N, C-alpha and C positions, 0 to 999 in steps of 0.2 A: 427634532430634528433627522436630517433623511438618512438614514442608514447606507453606508456604503457596502452593499451585501457583495460578500466573497464568498466561494466555496470550498471544499475540501479535495484535497487531492489532485489538483491542477482542473478541477471542471471549470468550465465559463461560465460567466455571469449570464442569467436568462433574463431577457429584455420583455417587459410585459408589453404586449399586443394591445394596439388601441381598438375599443372596438366601434366600428362606425355602422349604422344602417344606412341603408339606400334610402335616399328621398326625406331624409332625417337630417336634424341639425347636429354637426359635431359634439359629442362627449367632451365634456371638459378634459383637458390634458395637463396629468399631473406635473408641477413645476420641475423645473431641471434642480438635481441635488447641490447644494454650497459649492463653492469654489473648492475647499478643504475636501469634502467626501468625493466631489467629482475626480481630483487628484490621487486619492489612495483608489479609486476605481481604476483609474487609469494606470496608476502604477503596478496593481493587480495584474490586469490585462497583459501590461508587457512581460512581466514574469510568468505570466502561463504561456505565451508565445515563446521564450526564451528557453520553457522548460520543454515545450515540443523540438525545439532546435537541439535538444540535448547541452544547452549551454548551463549549466547549474550555477556555476561562479556567478555570472552575471545576473540568474535569476533568485538568486540570493540577495544581492544587493537591490534589487527591486522589490521584493519582497520585504525588506528591513524598511525599505522608503515607505510602503504601503502601511505597514505595521507605525512606523513613527507616525505619518497622518495620521490614521486611527486612532491612535491614543491620542492625539491633540486636541481631538473633538470627544474624547470620550465615548469612541462609537462600538461598544464591548464585543458585539457579532462580526465587526470586521476586525478586532483587534484579534478574537480565538481565532478566526478563518486565516490570516495572515500568519500567526504567530504558528500555526500548527502547519501550514503549506512551507514555512521557512525552515521548519523543522525537519519536513521531510527531504526537501532540498540539500541540507546540511547533512543530512546521514547519507545522501547518495554519494556525497563529498567526502565520507568519512569522518567528517569531523562531529563525533559522536558526543562529544562534550557542550559544544555549540548547540547542537541539535536539542539537548536537554536542556541548557539553559535559555532557548527561545519560549520554551513552555513555561518554564518556573518564572522568568521574568515578567511577561505578557500576563500570564493567568492566574498562575499559583501564588504569584506574588501580588497579584491586584486585590483592591478593595470595590471592583467593579461588580456588579451582579451578571454572571453570565447563563445563559440557557443550559437546562440540562441535558441537553444533546451537545452543546458544545463542550462541556465539562466531562460528557462521556468522550466524546473525540479525544480530548486533551488526556483524559488518564489513559485511553488505549492508545495514544504516541507514545507516553511514558512506557508503557508496558512492552511495546512494541521494540524500543531503546532498549531497555533493561535484557529483552530475551537475546538482543543481538549480541549483547555484552555478557550473556551468560549468566543474568542474577535472575534467575526466574524465583525464586522466592519474592525479590521485591516487585515483579512483574505480576504476581500473582495480587498480590496487594491493588496494587494499581486497575488490575480486569475486574476485582472486585467495584472499586468506586466506577469502573465504567458502566459494569452492569448495574448497578442502583441507581445510576442518571439512564439507563437505557429502557425506556418505558414500551409496552406493547408496540410494535409494529416499526420499533428501532432502526434504522436504515444500518446502523452498524454491526447488529446483533452476531451475522454471519463471520463480520472478521473478528469479533469478540471468540466466537466458537471455535474458530480456525485457530486463534492464538493460544487459548487452552489445549486444543489438541496439541499443536508447538510445543509446547510443555511438556506435556506426557509425552510425546516422541523422544523428546532430549533425554528425557529421565529414564526410557525404555518401557514404559507403559503403553503398550503398543495397542491392547485393545482400548482402552480409554481415549488413547490419541484416535481410534477409527471411529468411536462413538462420537465425539465432537466434531469428527470431520464430517461425520454423515449428516449429524446436525446443522452443521455449517451449509453442508449441501443443500438440504430441503429448504432453509432461509435464504439462502442464497438463489435459488432456482424460483421461489416463491417471490422475491422480489425482484427479478431480474436483472441479478446482479452477476454478470458472467464472470468479473475479474475472482469473486469472491467463490463462486464456483470452481473456477479454475485450482485456485489457493486449496479448496479441499479435495478437490480430487487428487492434488499431488500429494496432499497428506493422508489422505485414503492410498495411495501408492507406495507411500514410504513407510506406513505402519505397516502395510502388508509386507513389504521387503523385510522389514524387523520380523515379523512373523515365520520369514523364510517362506512366503507364498509367491513368487515370483511370478506365476501366471495373474493372479489377480494384481501384483503391482505393475505389469506391464499395460494391462486394461486400463486401469485408473490414471497412470501416467500417460499413456497416449491420449487418452479426453483430454488431460490439461494440456498436452502439446499443442493438440488440435485448437482449441479454445484460445490460447497463448500466441499461437499463430496468425490467429483470426484478428486479435487486437493487436496485433504486432509488439508484443511485450518481451523485447530482447532478453531481460534478466531473468524474467520467468521460464523464457524458452531454454536458456543455459541450465537453469534447475533442473527441468523436465529432461531435457537431453541427458544431462549427468546421470540423473537417477534411472533413468531408461537403459544407460549402459551398464549399470551396476544391476538391476534387474538381468537384464540378460547374461550377464557375467555369472551371476548365481545361478540360472539355469541352465549355465552349460554353454550357451551359445556366444561364442567368439567372436564370430563374424560381426554378429549384429551388436554386442557390446561395443567391440572395438569401432565399428561404425557411426555409434551414437557418440562415443567419446569424441571421435576427429569433428563431428558434427559441431560439437558443443565446444570444442576449442577452435574453431571459425569463429562462432558468436562470441567467443571470451576474447578472441584476439580483435574482431572489431569493435567491441565493448572496451578495449582496452583494461580488462580485470587480469590483473598481473598475478593474484593470487589464483583465481580460477584457471589460468592458463597454465601455471606451473603445476598445480593439482593433474590435470587434465594430461600435460607431457607425460608425466610421471605414470600414469594409470596406461598411455598408450604405449609408453617404453617398456612395461611390464610384458605387453603382448610380445615384442621382440625379443627380449631375454629369454620368454618360454613360449618356444614355438607351439 
């Protein structure tokens, strides 16, 4: 069976280039995938295009279709990839129960054999959802499962370390959070993963802020912001700017604090993030109330 290969976190498909040698006969070309597998790939590609446009509602529909098609031909790798991507999109839509169900129904509830990396990715997804809903005890259990399936050189090792640090940060274990962040940063840089590098720097900045080290927080958060702006990650930019505002406010630099909150509000408004908009308006309003 030809596998309808799809990848995680909205990364596009990689086409194998044909090796041609000048003056020699053309090498045999692999046959195209069967119709059902090709349809699954096409649905996945449509979903990725919709994600890039910010149309998460229709992206979810396309990932569901790609998942359905993959399940119909028992393509375990494509099932896992599409279930995880569907979960990510549903989380963006704040449909957390559906995001969790997408993983449970497709992977945890399946009798198919999945590759260890796919199991690790699915377990990490569970953990991310649990952390977002403040279920850090169960998140730690899922992270342990992710780690047990994440061999040496595992591409999600930095993400696992960052999430462990996030759990420690939530529990005000700032030194431990910083250690996990440093580990994640080293892994991310070694693997050329700029997204997780920025996540680690943001974690370092927030851990420093928790230790009342505003200077270190500003440095780390500034580096995170620079990467996130280069990668055009609006939700991460929003987090960076808000945290920088808090760091400057802690340092007593009211002008810079307000400036960063106002910049964050512009991003939050563009992203239609009502929760962040309300929070930032309250933070900015405090400056007007207390000149």
